[in-house]
C-alpha positions in Angstrom: 2.9 15.1 23.9 2.0 14.3 20.3 -0.7 11.6 19.7 0.7 8.5 17.9 -1.0 5.9 15.9 -0.3 3.4 18.6 -2.1 5.7 21.1 -5.1 5.9 18.8 -5.3 2.2 18.2 -5.3 1.5 21.9 -8.0 4.1 22.5 -10.2 2.7 19.7 -9.7 -1.0 20.3 -12.2 -1.1 23.2 -14.9 0.3 20.9 -14.7 -2.6 18.4 -12.2 -5.3 17.4 -9.6 -5.9 20.0 -6.1 -6.0 18.4 -5.0 -8.7 20.8 -7.7 -11.2 19.6 -6.7 -14.3 17.6 -7.2 -14.3 13.9 -10.4 -16.3 14.0 -12.0 -13.7 16.3 -10.9 -10.9 14.0 -12.4 -12.6 11.0 -15.6 -13.5 12.8 -16.2 -9.9 13.8 -15.2 -8.2 10.5 -16.3 -10.4 7.7 -14.6 -11.3 4.4 -11.9 -9.2 2.7 -13.1 -6.8 0.0 -11.2 -7.4 -3.2 -10.9 -5.5 -6.6 -9.8 -6.7 -10.0 -6.6 -5.8 -11.8 -8.1 -4.4 -15.0 -5.6 -6.0 -17.4 -6.3 -9.5 -16.3 -9.2 -9.6 -14.0 -7.2 -11.1 -11.1 -8.6 -10.0 -7.8 -6.6 -8.8 -4.9 -7.5 -7.6 -1.4 -7.9 -3.8 -1.2 -5.3 -3.3 1.6 -1.7 -4.5 1.2 1.5 -3.9 3.1 4.3 -1.4 2.5 7.8 -2.1 3.7 9.6 1.2 3.3 10.6 1.1 7.0 11.9 -2.5 7.0 15.3 -1.4 8.0 16.9 -2.0 11.4 20.3 -0.6 12.6 23.3 0.7 10.8 24.6 -2.8 10.1 22.3 -5.5 8.9 22.3 -7.9 11.8 18.9 -6.8 13.1 16.2 -8.4 15.2 13.4 -8.6 12.7 11.0 -10.4 14.9 8.5 -7.5 15.0 8.6 -7.2 11.2 8.2 -11.0 10.8 5.2 -10.9 13.1 3.7 -8.1 11.0 4.0 -10.1 7.8 2.8 -13.2 9.4 -0.3 -11.4 10.7 -0.9 -9.9 7.3 -0.6 -13.2 5.5 -2.8 -15.2 8.0 -5.5 -12.6 7.7 -5.6 -13.0 4.0 -3.4 -10.1 2.8 -1.6 -10.5 -0.5 0.0 -7.4 -2.0 3.4 -6.6 -0.5 5.3 -3.6 -1.9 9.0 -3.0 -1.5 12.0 -1.4 -3.3 15.8 -1.6 -3.4 15.7 2.0 -2.4 14.3 1.2 1.0 17.5 0.3 2.8 17.5 -3.4 3.6 13.8 -3.9 2.9 14.2 -6.4 0.1 16.7 -8.5 2.0 14.6 -8.5 5.2 11.4 -9.2 3.2 13.1 -12.0 1.3 14.3 -13.6 4.6 10.9 -13.3 6.2 9.0 -14.8 3.3 11.4 -17.7 3.1 11.3 -18.2 6.9 7.5 -18.2 6.9 7.2 -20.2 3.7 4.6 -17.8 2.3 6.3 -16.5 -0.9 3.9 -18.2 -3.3 0.8 -16.9 -1.4 1.8 -13.2 -1.8 1.7 -10.7 -4.6 5.2 -9.2 -4.4 5.9 -5.8 -6.0 9.2 -4.0 -6.2 10.9 -1.3 -8.3 13.8 -0.3 -10.6 15.3 3.1 -10.9 18.2 3.2 -13.3 18.7 5.4 -16.4 20.5 2.8 -18.5 19.4 -0.7 -19.7 22.3 -2.7 -18.2 22.0 -0.9 -14.9 18.3 -1.6 -14.8 18.8 -5.3 -15.6 21.4 -5.5 -12.8 19.1 -3.7 -10.4 16.2 -6.1 -11.1 18.4 -9.2 -10.9 19.7 -8.0 -7.5 16.1 -7.5 -6.3 15.2 -11.1 -7.2 18.3 -12.3 -5.4 17.5 -10.3 -2.2 13.9 -11.4 -2.3 14.9 -15.0 -2.8 12.7 -15.6 -5.7 12.9 -16.1 -9.5 10.0 -13.7 -10.4 7.9 -10.9 -9.0 4.3 -10.2 -9.6 4.9 -6.5 -10.3 7.9 -4.5 -11.3 7.6 -0.7 -11.3 9.8 2.1 -12.5 10.5 4.0 -9.3 9.6 7.7 -9.4 9.6 7.5 -13.2 13.4 7.4 -13.3 14.5 6.0 -16.6 11.0 4.9 -17.6 11.6 5.1 -21.4 14.6 2.7 -21.0 13.2 0.4 -18.4 9.7 -0.3 -19.7 10.9 -2.2 -22.8 13.2 -4.3 -20.6 10.4 -5.0 -18.1 8.1 -6.1 -21.0 10.8 -8.5 -22.1 10.9 -9.9 -18.6 7.1 -10.1 -18.6 7.1 -12.1 -21.8 9.7 -14.4 -20.3 7.5 -15.0 -17.2 9.8 -13.2 -14.7 7.4 -10.3 -14.2 3.6 -10.6 -14.3 2.7 -6.9 -14.4 4.6 -3.7 -15.2 4.0 -0.2 -13.9 5.4 3.2 -12.8 5.3 5.1 -9.5 5.5 8.5 -8.0 4.9 9.9 -4.6 5.0 13.6 -5.5 2.5 15.9 -7.3 5.5 17.5 -8.9 5.6 14.5 -11.2 1.9 14.3 -12.0 2.2 16.0 -15.4 4.9 13.5 -16.4 2.9 10.6 -15.0 -0.2 11.7 -16.9 1.8 11.9 -20.1 3.2 8.4 -19.7 -0.2 7.0 -18.9 -1.6 8.5 -22.1 1.4 7.2 -24.1 2.0 3.7 -22.7 0.1 0.6 -21.9 0.6 -0.1 -18.2 -0.8 -2.7 -15.9 -0.3 -0.5 -12.8 0.5 2.9 -11.6 1.4 3.8 -8.0 0.6 7.3 -6.6 0.2 9.1 -3.3 -3.3 9.7 -2.2 -4.9 10.3 1.2 -7.9 12.0 2.9 -5.8 15.2 3.3 -3.9 14.8 0.0 -6.5 14.4 -2.7 -4.9 16.1 -5.8 -4.4 12.7 -7.5 -8.1 12.5 -7.8 -8.2 15.5 -10.1 -6.7 13.9 -13.2 -4.5 10.8 -12.4 -7.1 8.5 -10.8 -9.8 9.2 -13.5 -7.2 8.6 -16.2 -6.2 5.3 -14.7 -9.9 4.3 -14.7 -10.3 5.3 -18.3 -7.1 3.6 -19.4 -7.7 0.3 -17.5 -4.8 0.6 -15.2 -4.7 -0.8 -11.6 -3.7 1.7 -8.9 -1.6 1.2 -5.9 -1.8 4.0 -3.3 1.3 4.9 -1.3 1.2 7.3 1.7 -2.5 6.7 2.5 -2.0 8.2 6.0 -0.2 11.3 4.5 3.2 10.5 6.1 1.4 10.3 9.5 -0.1 13.8 9.1 -3.7 12.4 9.4 -3.0 10.9 12.8 -1.5 14.1 14.1 -4.4 16.1 12.7 -7.1 14.1 14.4 -5.1 14.0 17.7 -7.2 12.6 20.5 -10.5 13.3 18.9 -13.1 10.4 19.0 -14.3 8.8 15.9 -17.5 10.4 14.5 -20.6 8.3 15.3 -21.2 7.7 11.6 -17.9 5.8 11.4 -19.9 2.8 12.6 -21.9 2.9 9.4 -18.8 1.7 7.6 -17.6 -0.7 10.3 -14.7 1.5 11.4 -13.4 1.3 15.0 -10.1 3.2 14.5 -9.0 6.3 12.6 -6.6 4.2 10.5 -9.5 2.2 9.2 -11.5 5.3 8.4 -8.5 6.8 6.5 -7.9 3.6 4.6 -11.6 3.1 3.7 -11.7 6.6 2.2 -8.8 5.7 -0.1 -9.8 2.2 -1.2 -13.4 3.3 -1.8 -12.4 5.4 -4.7 -13.5 3.6 -7.8 -10.1 3.8 -9.5 -8.1 2.6 -6.5 -7.1 -1.1 -6.5 -5.0 -1.4 -3.4 -3.6 0.8 -0.6 -0.2 -0.1 0.7 0.2 1.5 4.1 3.6 1.1 5.8 3.2 -1.7 8.3 5.9 -2.7 10.9 3.9 -4.4 13.7 1.2 -7.1 13.9 -1.1 -4.5 15.6 -0.9 -2.3 12.6 -1.3 -5.3 10.3 -4.5 -6.3 12.0 -5.8 -2.7 12.1 -5.1 -2.1 8.4 -6.5 -5.5 7.4 -9.7 -4.7 9.2 -10.1 -1.7 6.9 -10.3 -4.1 3.9 -13.4 -5.7 5.5 -17.0 -4.6 6.0 -19.0 -1.8 4.5 -17.3 0.9 2.4 -18.3 4.6 2.3 -20.7 5.8 -0.3 -19.9 8.9 -2.4 -22.0 11.0 0.0 -20.1 9.6 3.0 -16.8 10.2 1.2 -17.7 13.9 0.9 -18.6 13.9 4.6 -15.2 12.5 5.4 -13.5 15.2 3.4 -15.5 17.9 5.2 -14.5 16.4 8.5 -10.8 16.4 7.9 -10.9 19.8 6.1 -12.5 21.4 9.2 -9.7 20.3 11.5 -6.7 22.7 11.4 -3.5 21.1 10.1 -1.0 21.1 13.1 1.9 21.2 10.6 0.9 24.6 9.2 
């Protein structure tokens, strides 16, 4: 039977922070959140956020969203800020908007969403619809999704930024097939953010994209920090290495996330998070000691030595 992340969390919890503890106990055991600045303004944000790609329940939208609500509540109460969504993620924006309104936490969070239309009017309509679904009059970050229509959408997004409806603008991809195009846009445009895929077993963004973001003063959101779940399948039932304790890791998820956010160019990782257990586990990765360059190399060697079960 395949090992799931839930299995790994349960196995690792006894060695460190229990995922059933109250928030005060978690905070007492793991310390303050690590934050990083957004280069264009200096605003600091916690290094682990929350992704909502899987905030969709059922064929018809009359779902029980109590588990998703509990995940966002845990994320918020532990100090999390950056929440990433998209109109492409099924009912995600609608569910997120309802949860934030219900919890009364919209103003505490840094909300990011996306637009993916080729034409100006379509892009405006798409962004207006996003605000309606999110039950807000502005978002902290609007991103061109997978670079679609970026030449058309960036000017509109900058108009919205000047009007105070968007605080930051950016572009996204989750495929190395778009890296050449992304690199060209980064060299040509002034952007507050980029979003790209990067994980311990998917490091190609570190070749050119991440160094360029550092050089150009662009904040970086990281999607797919667990490699679409590959990393959990790869480590299977293996115990954490003893040296994981040197960076305050008690679960594999924390180790995977600390590798990502310790890259000097990375601002925030946004792992998909659909349960309070995952929210606590991910949030813990934003606390405590981070790996040195030497330990990052050791982490790479560790994962590279484990055969990929998908190949």
